[in-house]
C-alpha positions as semicolon CSV with decimal commas, in nm:
position;residue;x (nm);y (nm);z (nm)
1;M;0,132;-2,432;-2,095
2;G;0,124;-2,119;-1,880
3;N;0,048;-2,086;-1,512
4;R;-0,306;-2,067;-1,377
5;I;-0,322;-1,763;-1,151
6;L;-0,584;-1,631;-0,909
7;I;-0,558;-1,263;-0,815
8;T;-0,785;-1,155;-0,529
9;G;-0,863;-0,784;-0,557
10;G;-0,763;-0,821;-0,922
11;A;-0,992;-0,544;-1,046
12;G;-0,810;-0,293;-0,830
13;F;-0,517;-0,066;-0,904
14;I;-0,230;-0,310;-0,839
15;G;-0,426;-0,626;-0,914
16;S;-0,526;-0,514;-1,263
17;F;-0,166;-0,446;-1,364
18;L;-0,073;-0,789;-1,233
19;G;-0,348;-0,940;-1,447
20;D;-0,222;-0,760;-1,757
21;H;0,132;-0,879;-1,688
22;F;0,047;-1,246;-1,650
23;L;-0,191;-1,251;-1,945
24;G;0,090;-1,101;-2,152
25;R;0,310;-1,396;-2,052
26;G;0,051;-1,644;-2,172
27;D;-0,079;-1,737;-1,827
28;T;-0,445;-1,795;-1,741
29;V;-0,578;-1,530;-1,504
30;R;-0,882;-1,547;-1,278
31;I;-0,985;-1,243;-1,075
32;L;-1,195;-1,238;-0,759
33;D;-1,311;-0,888;-0,663
34;N;-1,621;-0,745;-0,495
35;L;-1,601;-0,419;-0,697
36;D;-1,633;-0,212;-0,379
37;P;-1,820;0,110;-0,470
38;Q;-1,574;0,320;-0,267
39;V;-1,306;0,217;-0,518
40;H;-1,512;0,125;-0,825
41;S;-1,785;0,387;-0,823
42;G;-1,876;0,304;-1,183
43;G;-1,880;-0,073;-1,140
44;K;-1,646;-0,293;-1,344
45;P;-1,354;-0,072;-1,455
46;D;-1,299;-0,025;-1,827
47;Y;-0,927;-0,100;-1,793
48;L;-0,989;-0,458;-1,680
49;A;-0,846;-0,710;-1,926
50;P;-1,128;-0,888;-2,113
51;D;-0,925;-1,211;-2,125
52;A;-0,926;-1,240;-1,745
53;E;-1,205;-1,443;-1,587
54;L;-1,387;-1,223;-1,334
55;I;-1,569;-1,361;-1,033
56;V;-1,758;-1,081;-0,856
57;A;-1,754;-1,191;-0,493
58;D;-1,624;-1,095;-0,151
59;V;-1,293;-1,238;-0,031
60;R;-1,471;-1,338;0,291
61;D;-1,714;-1,561;0,098
62;K;-1,566;-1,906;0,147
63;D;-1,779;-2,076;-0,118
64;A;-1,670;-1,816;-0,374
65;I;-1,306;-1,862;-0,273
66;L;-1,332;-2,240;-0,306
67;C;-1,476;-2,194;-0,654
68;A;-1,207;-1,941;-0,750
69;L;-0,928;-2,176;-0,638
70;E;-1,041;-2,452;-0,875
71;G;-0,750;-2,543;-1,099
72;V;-0,512;-2,259;-1,003
73;D;-0,153;-2,312;-0,893
74;I;-0,045;-1,954;-0,807
75;I;-0,242;-1,720;-0,580
76;I;-0,172;-1,349;-0,539
77;H;-0,369;-1,203;-0,250
78;A;-0,412;-0,831;-0,320
79;A;-0,766;-0,785;-0,185
80;A;-0,782;-0,539;0,106
81;A;-0,966;-0,248;0,258
82;V;-0,715;0,038;0,225
83;G;-0,693;0,358;0,428
84;V;-0,518;0,437;0,754
85;G;-0,748;0,720;0,863
86;Q;-1,074;0,547;0,780
87;S;-0,957;0,229;0,954
88;M;-0,954;0,417;1,284
89;Y;-1,333;0,450;1,287
90;R;-1,439;0,159;1,062
91;V;-1,253;-0,081;1,286
92;R;-1,460;-0,395;1,236
93;H;-1,473;-0,352;0,858
94;Y;-1,095;-0,328;0,820
95;V;-1,022;-0,618;1,053
96;D;-1,291;-0,827;0,886
97;V;-1,184;-0,764;0,526
98;N;-0,808;-0,778;0,579
99;A;-0,755;-1,034;0,855
100;C;-1,066;-1,250;0,803
101;G;-1,026;-1,223;0,426
102;V;-0,683;-1,385;0,425
103;A;-0,799;-1,632;0,691
104;T;-1,085;-1,740;0,463
105;L;-0,844;-1,788;0,174
106;L;-0,605;-1,994;0,389
107;E;-0,885;-2,210;0,526
108;A;-1,007;-2,277;0,173
109;L;-0,657;-2,379;0,067
110;I;-0,639;-2,619;0,362
111;E;-0,974;-2,773;0,274
112;R;-0,898;-2,815;-0,095
113;R;-0,560;-2,975;-0,020
114;Q;-0,449;-2,877;-0,368
115;E;-0,088;-2,835;-0,464
116;V;0,007;-2,468;-0,461
117;R;0,313;-2,350;-0,648
118;K;0,312;-2,010;-0,478
119;L;0,109;-1,783;-0,252
120;V;0,211;-1,417;-0,263
121;V;0,046;-1,185;-0,009
122;L;0,072;-0,809;-0,058
123;T;0,110;-0,645;0,283
124;S;0,212;-0,299;0,399
125;M;0,496;-0,092;0,537
126;T;0,247;0,091;0,759
127;G;0,311;-0,180;1,016
128;Y;0,651;-0,029;1,098
129;G;0,509;0,292;1,237
130;E;0,801;0,531;1,256
131;G;1,105;0,409;1,068
132;V;1,458;0,370;1,200
133;Y;1,648;0,683;1,307
134;R;2,012;0,765;1,384
135;R;2,130;0,984;1,672
136;P;2,382;1,227;1,515
137;S;2,613;1,256;1,817
138;D;2,707;0,887;1,835
139;G;2,540;0,713;1,541
140;R;2,316;0,497;1,761
141;L;2,006;0,362;1,586
142;L;1,673;0,423;1,757
143;R;1,304;0,341;1,703
144;P;1,083;0,626;1,823
145;T;0,727;0,555;1,926
146;I;0,429;0,698;1,740
147;R;0,389;1,070;1,815
148;T;0,096;1,209;2,008
149;P;-0,057;1,558;1,968
150;E;0,112;1,646;2,299
151;D;0,451;1,545;2,155
152;V;0,400;1,771;1,855
153;R;0,284;2,066;2,066
154;T;0,584;2,027;2,297
155;Y;0,869;1,936;2,060
156;G;0,752;2,040;1,713
157;W;0,728;1,825;1,401
158;D;1,071;1,661;1,405
159;I;1,156;1,351;1,608
160;L;1,384;1,436;1,903
161;D;1,603;1,205;2,106
162;P;1,449;1,189;2,455
163;E;1,793;1,179;2,622
164;T;1,990;1,446;2,437
165;G;1,724;1,655;2,264
166;E;1,894;1,610;1,926
167;V;1,687;1,596;1,609
168;L;1,710;1,234;1,493
169;E;1,804;1,150;1,132
170;P;1,586;0,899;0,944
171;V;1,770;0,601;0,790
172;P;1,645;0,306;0,581
173;T;1,418;0,061;0,763
174;S;1,484;-0,310;0,714
175;E;1,244;-0,604;0,742
176;D;1,400;-0,692;1,079
177;A;1,264;-0,372;1,238
178;A;0,979;-0,440;1,480
179;L;0,626;-0,370;1,360
180;Q;0,502;-0,116;1,612
181;A;0,227;0,083;1,439
182;R;-0,104;0,101;1,625
183;N;-0,353;0,208;1,358
184;V;-0,612;-0,051;1,258
185;Y;-0,508;-0,078;0,893
186;A;-0,145;-0,146;0,988
187;L;-0,247;-0,404;1,248
188;S;-0,474;-0,583;1,001
189;K;-0,195;-0,604;0,743
190;K;0,044;-0,732;1,010
191;W;-0,206;-1,007;1,092
192;Q;-0,224;-1,092;0,721
193;E;0,150;-1,153;0,719
194;E;0,154;-1,359;1,035
195;L;-0,143;-1,573;0,933
196;A;-0,012;-1,639;0,583
197;L;0,342;-1,727;0,691
198;S;0,223;-1,941;0,980
199;I;-0,031;-2,145;0,781
200;G;0,201;-2,160;0,482
201;D;0,471;-2,314;0,699
202;A;0,234;-2,557;0,871
203;Y;0,076;-2,688;0,548
204;G;0,363;-2,648;0,306
205;F;0,224;-2,363;0,096
206;P;0,527;-2,177;-0,050
207;T;0,439;-1,830;0,081
208;T;0,601;-1,490;0,034
209;C;0,485;-1,156;0,179
210;L;0,575;-0,835;-0,001
211;R;0,568;-0,539;0,233
212;L;0,474;-0,260;-0,009
213;F;0,565;0,102;0,052
214;N;0,358;0,381;-0,111
215;V;0,252;0,237;-0,447
216;Y;0,153;0,484;-0,719
217;G;0,059;0,479;-1,086
218;P;-0,232;0,500;-1,331
219;R;-0,567;0,342;-1,237
220;Q;-0,562;0,459;-0,875
221;S;-0,915;0,566;-0,790
222;L;-0,959;0,942;-0,828
223;A;-1,283;0,927;-0,631
224;N;-1,162;0,740;-0,322
225;P;-1,034;0,988;-0,060
226;Y;-0,867;0,705;0,136
227;T;-0,643;0,583;-0,146
228;G;-0,279;0,678;-0,214
229;V;-0,173;1,036;-0,149
230;L;-0,079;1,102;-0,513
231;A;-0,429;1,015;-0,633
232;I;-0,581;1,231;-0,358
233;F;-0,362;1,526;-0,463
234;L;-0,451;1,474;-0,830
235;S;-0,824;1,466;-0,762
236;R;-0,788;1,804;-0,590
237;L;-0,578;1,956;-0,867
238;L;-0,810;1,832;-1,142
239;N;-1,099;2,000;-0,960
240;G;-0,916;2,330;-0,937
241;E;-0,833;2,292;-0,567
242;P;-0,491;2,297;-0,399
243;P;-0,359;1,973;-0,248
244;V;-0,398;1,967;0,131
245;V;-0,086;1,863;0,321
246;Y;-0,090;1,793;0,693
247;E;0,196;1,891;0,928
248;D;0,459;2,118;0,772
249;G;0,496;1,926;0,446
250;R;0,849;1,805;0,523
251;Q;0,742;1,456;0,634
252;T;0,870;1,195;0,390
253;R;0,741;0,878;0,228
254;D;0,891;0,613;-0,001
255;F;0,705;0,586;-0,334
256;I;0,726;0,278;-0,558
257;S;0,575;0,250;-0,906
258;V;0,307;-0,010;-0,967
259;H;0,516;-0,131;-1,264
260;D;0,804;-0,208;-1,027
261;V;0,563;-0,384;-0,790
262;V;0,454;-0,614;-1,074
263;R;0,818;-0,701;-1,138
264;A;0,869;-0,771;-0,767
265;V;0,572;-1,012;-0,760
266;Q;0,709;-1,199;-1,061
267;S;1,050;-1,220;-0,893
268;A;0,893;-1,360;-0,575
269;I;0,713;-1,629;-0,777
270;D;1,031;-1,722;-0,962
271;T;1,259;-1,733;-0,655
272;P;1,231;-2,045;-0,433
273;D;1,450;-1,878;-0,169
274;S;1,171;-1,625;-0,111
275;N;0,946;-1,887;0,050
276;G;0,853;-1,815;0,411
277;R;1,000;-1,464;0,399
278;V;0,899;-1,098;0,398
279;F;1,047;-0,837;0,162
280;N;1,035;-0,458;0,156
281;I;0,926;-0,335;-0,186
282;G;1,009;0,033;-0,206
283;S;1,242;0,272;-0,384
284;G;1,463;0,344;-0,083
285;I;1,428;0,718;-0,158
286;P;1,248;0,946;0,090
287;R;1,041;1,221;-0,072
288;S;0,879;1,507;0,116
289;I;0,501;1,525;0,083
290;G;0,507;1,900;0,023
291;D;0,753;1,859;-0,266
292;V;0,539;1,579;-0,413
293;A;0,233;1,807;-0,413
294;R;0,429;2,088;-0,581
295;T;0,570;1,852;-0,847
296;L;0,225;1,717;-0,934
297;A;0,085;2,070;-0,963
298;R;0,364;2,157;-1,209
299;L;0,317;1,843;-1,417
300;V;-0,059;1,897;-1,461
301;G;-0,010;2,265;-1,544
302;R;-0,153;2,402;-1,221
303;E;0,146;2,562;-1,055
304;D;-0,097;2,827;-0,933
305;L;-0,243;2,564;-0,696
306;Q;0,036;2,541;-0,443
307;P;-0,025;2,299;-0,153
308;N;-0,219;2,413;0,150
309;I;0,019;2,327;0,436
310;T;-0,222;2,295;0,727
311;Q;0,018;2,264;1,025
312;T;-0,230;2,014;1,171
313;F;-0,160;1,662;1,296
314;R;-0,346;1,343;1,211
315;R;-0,334;1,104;1,504
316;G;-0,118;0,802;1,423
317;D;0,069;0,965;1,133
318;I;0,441;0,899;1,112
319;R;0,715;1,147;1,029
320;H;0,956;0,938;0,819
321;C;0,987;0,581;0,695
322;F;1,166;0,458;0,384
323;A;1,280;0,116;0,272
324;D;1,603;-0,072;0,313
325;C;1,579;-0,263;-0,016
326;S;1,886;-0,483;0,026
327;R;1,700;-0,809;0,101
328;A;1,484;-0,777;-0,212
329;R;1,795;-0,698;-0,415
330;D;2,005;-0,984;-0,276
331;V;1,738;-1,257;-0,269
332;L;1,490;-1,162;-0,541
333;G;1,730;-0,975;-0,767
334;F;1,478;-0,691;-0,755
335;V;1,585;-0,330;-0,805
336;P;1,334;-0,053;-0,889
337;V;1,387;0,082;-1,242
338;V;1,097;0,324;-1,302
339;N;1,197;0,690;-1,321
340;W;1,008;0,914;-1,074
341;E;0,920;1,213;-1,293
342;T;0,855;1,001;-1,601
343;S;0,610;0,789;-1,404
344;L;0,436;1,099;-1,264
345;L;0,392;1,222;-1,620
346;E;0,236;0,885;-1,703
347;I;-0,020;0,938;-1,424
348;A;-0,090;1,296;-1,534
349;K;-0,151;1,179;-1,892
350;W;-0,376;0,895;-1,774
351;C;-0,585;1,143;-1,575
352;E;-0,670;1,352;-1,881
353;G;-1,043;1,328;-1,940
354;K;-1,099;1,100;-1,641
355;P;-1,372;1,196;-1,392
356;A;-1,204;1,304;-1,069
357;I;-1,450;1,341;-0,784
358;D;-1,288;1,538;-0,502
359;R;-1,408;1,382;-0,177
360;F;-1,120;1,510;0,035
361;R;-1,340;1,746;0,237
362;Q;-1,569;1,456;0,322
363;A;-1,276;1,245;0,443
364;D;-1,125;1,534;0,639
365;R;-1,463;1,603;0,800
366;E;-1,493;1,239;0,907
367;L;-1,148;1,247;1,065
368;R;-1,232;1,564;1,255
369;L;-1,568;1,426;1,364
370;H;-1,389;1,129;1,520
371;G;-1,123;1,344;1,688
372;L;-0,839;1,218;1,467
373;I;-0,707;1,560;1,366
374;A;-0,538;1,779;1,624
375;E;-0,508;2,151;1,555
């Protein structure tokens, strides 16, 4: 007999691939999702597996959560409001959905007193803020604070050592690095981690948090301007518009395929030594945002739409952060295997014929209206 699995946010990008994976293994899958119109503008997505039981409800609805927990032994909490920029002006919404959502789930688990084989909570690398850097002259490792518009105007885009003026070199960031980001989304995901690990320890729920870096793949919403940067770029390209890149385009991010994320979740479930711990799930490879935009344009046949490098700064944005993946490798046996360009081709093929509503201008206008973009 297979496992009985609840996936919150299971109609979403990552959650739906998790559902497919576990159904393919012969497990029973139940999904709880509110089908948020910002993500699911057409209602229930057509990619959702028909064999999964769907409960349309909000993760903050305790009665719905109690119902969804009936008979399950593994819970994957993927439900979240996603978007760093939007979180800075929809403060209550992001705190409520992300922090109160996991709190509602935990309280329901306490009340039901049912035996739980595993609770996996998907959290975020955004909590780090800037990653770890090395000072070239002596190799000392440093953690810069989040840049301000004044920092950028004075010192330029790169991170400088305040003592020597050297340009610092980004290095992999491990799970032991302090979480020092100040944007609301990052804070809410940090609280998810702390709540889940604390309650899991107190009540004996075997709990693992996976700190995801920039997840990409098919099924990302092409109409949500607050989703992953690859989907935002694709929605622009498919509408005949160039991708818009803030700063100078040389800032880097660590991209991890959704297929690798599914494998990481399975590894966390299968590994007892993962209980009570946090793991980076990334590729460990920094990629510049400008290069990513150019690669996508080439793969969809729109090399004429080169990225618009704005030389503007979004408050709270980081310069570099990429994963130290050694803990996931050593404890979970997890190593990313998906090829970068092959997986981008998969996304480009999936996009063919899909409606792509470009709402970037709307999102950019909102950020400017709230003073979150500095010229």
